[in-house]
Phi, psi and omega in degrees: 000142181302138179293336178296317179302312180295322181292321182288328183272339186285347189288341188279353178070113172057023175053044181279169182297139171261141181288141179283128177255113186259080182253120177246127181307142178295123183299336181268355182280146175299145179262146172277176186296334183273344188271069184287128180275322181084137181296337184273008179083014181294164185253142185283167180300134181098344179285161180287145181210158173235345182214151180298326184296346178276348183261141181266139171257122182302145177287151171087358180072192177225171179303133182070000177216112182276334185240106179262143176237152175270150175221146177246100188247123180052038174081013179229144178288124175231174177240153172223153176283138186281003178270164178107172188284342182216058177290148179102065181301320182078222178262123186230151175217144174280152179218171180281343179263340182220155180296314177211147168241122183247108179047046177088354180258119180288143179227087186284159177297137179274284181253118185267354185235087179288156172270156178295127178207179187234136174218158174251154181245126179240107182300135181234347178201136181078179182256099177287121181281168176301141009263020182256031182247013179208188187260009178297144187288148172250157175240133177270117180251103182300144176289152180263121175082005177209165185291149173098183181200161180260146173264107193242141174209133178054037176083351181254152182265120183270337186178190181226137172273116187274313181171162178270140178250166177297154175075035176056040178241159178219160179237132185230163172229111183233093186308318183298339183250019172105000177108238185300129177232153176242132179253136177240126179295132176256125187273078179245175178291342178246142179299118179219148180226129172278118180249114183257121179237162180309320186260344176193167177237136180223159175257125178262123183244125183124190176056067180289000000 
């Protein structure tokens, strides 16, 4: 599994519960090109959900991922790349005993101790706010004496890597992007992870 995925998930410390962020886009607000509503009444990424069928998957895929899948994580629509050994997260919720439970299947943390590494963030869908709106590097700083690590840039903490999940997936918590995020390992020649958050999706490059 890509160390970037491990690094991003290790940051949340001890695989603790993530707070559910119930953000629903303002119906009157303009939509970006990626926030497809769908003629069937489906909900865009970041909208509230109880089932995967309620979430819309954008047409055409994204950079480095031709096949996107919807996931309903902690009550919000997210995306994952359809590649990898265990694609199809389904409906998931974080818990105190496991990083995620997905439709009854436990997904415990894999590697709880990431190495210090560097990655860049490239927005690919939605409007990522600062500091995730450019290519400046982030550093994964493992926590001392506990699980996880911090996503740090310019001395500030942008989020937490919670842990690595089975099937080349990872779990993150990035408050500026709406809270709970899911990382999908992208099988390219360079270590890359597609990170889907309620407000935007970005590709993290680095941290093998």
